[in-house]
C-alpha positions as CSV (number, residue, x, y, z in Angstrom):
1,P,11.5,115.6,94.6
2,N,14.7,113.1,93.9
3,A,16.2,113.6,97.3
4,R,18.0,110.4,98.4
5,K,15.8,108.3,100.3
6,A,17.4,105.9,102.7
7,V,16.7,103.2,105.4
8,H,19.4,102.9,108.2
9,L,19.9,99.9,110.4
10,H,22.1,100.4,113.7
11,C,24.3,97.5,114.4
12,Q,26.6,96.1,117.3
13,T,29.1,94.7,115.1
14,P,30.7,95.2,111.7
15,P,28.4,93.7,109.0
16,V,29.0,91.7,105.8
17,V,27.7,93.1,102.7
18,R,27.0,90.0,99.8
19,G,24.9,91.9,96.8
20,N,21.8,93.1,97.8
21,T,22.1,91.0,101.4
22,V,23.3,92.5,104.4
23,I,24.4,89.9,107.2
24,F,24.8,91.1,110.9
25,E,26.1,88.8,113.8
26,N,26.1,89.6,117.4
27,G,26.6,86.8,120.3
28,G,26.6,83.6,117.8
29,N,23.1,84.8,116.6
30,R,22.7,86.1,112.8
31,A,20.3,88.5,111.2
32,V,20.2,88.3,107.1
33,C,18.5,91.2,105.5
34,E,17.9,90.9,102.0
35,I,16.8,93.8,99.8
36,L,14.1,93.0,97.6
37,S,13.3,96.3,96.5
38,P,14.6,98.5,94.7
39,Q,16.7,96.0,93.0
40,K,19.6,98.4,92.4
41,V,20.8,99.8,95.7
42,R,23.8,101.4,97.3
43,I,24.8,99.9,100.8
44,E,27.4,101.6,102.7
45,A,28.6,100.3,106.3
46,I,29.6,103.0,108.3
47,G,31.1,102.5,111.8
48,G,34.2,101.2,113.8
49,E,36.0,103.5,116.5
50,G,35.2,107.2,116.1
51,H,32.3,106.7,113.5
52,Q,29.8,104.7,115.6
53,F,27.3,107.8,115.6
54,E,28.1,109.4,112.2
55,V,25.5,111.2,110.6
56,D,26.6,113.0,107.1
57,G,30.4,112.7,107.8
58,E,30.1,114.0,111.3
59,N,30.2,111.7,114.6
60,F,27.9,112.6,117.4
61,P,28.8,110.6,120.3
62,P,26.6,110.7,123.5
63,K,28.2,112.6,126.5
64,S,29.9,110.5,129.2
65,P,29.0,108.5,131.1
66,Y,26.2,106.5,129.2
67,T,25.0,103.1,129.6
68,A,23.7,102.0,126.6
69,E,26.1,99.9,124.2
70,A,27.9,101.6,121.6
71,G,27.6,99.6,119.2
72,W,29.6,99.5,115.7
73,G,27.8,101.6,113.7
74,Q,25.1,101.5,110.8
75,V,24.4,100.5,107.3
76,I,22.5,102.9,105.1
77,I,20.6,101.4,102.0
78,S,19.4,103.8,99.8
79,A,18.3,103.4,95.8
80,A,21.3,103.3,93.8
81,D,19.2,106.0,91.3
82,P,17.2,108.6,92.8
83,T,13.9,108.9,92.2
84,E,10.8,111.1,93.5
85,K,9.3,107.9,95.1
86,T,11.1,105.1,96.7
87,V,9.6,102.0,97.9
88,F,11.9,99.5,100.1
89,Q,11.0,96.0,100.9
90,M,13.3,93.8,102.7
91,E,13.1,90.8,104.1
92,I,15.0,90.0,107.6
93,K,15.7,86.2,108.7
94,I,16.6,86.0,112.3
95,I,18.4,82.9,113.0
96,P,19.6,81.9,116.4
97,S,23.0,80.5,117.2
98,H,21.8,77.0,117.4
99,K,20.4,77.2,114.1
100,K,23.0,78.5,111.5
101,E,21.6,79.1,107.9
102,K,24.0,79.7,105.1
103,A,23.6,83.3,103.9
104,K,22.8,83.6,100.2
């Protein structure tokens, strides 16, 4: 019942983590993800060479040739304290390159 609950967000470039906010940038555009609940979260950024397709510590790259963009990796958001039920609430703002907004 108290198993770890998590949300996975895949990304093309390394993210920036600031408190309960994760910032993704790609091609001059920005996505700002603010985690509203739970308030105490654990945020892990896992990626880079040899970790793009990592699950539970093991990388599972697709067999060559493949045409999809591999990307950088993923961000895993989980409750800091395991509970029987976890509700994730997030606000994601998409900011085009011509309209940059300063992240919190």
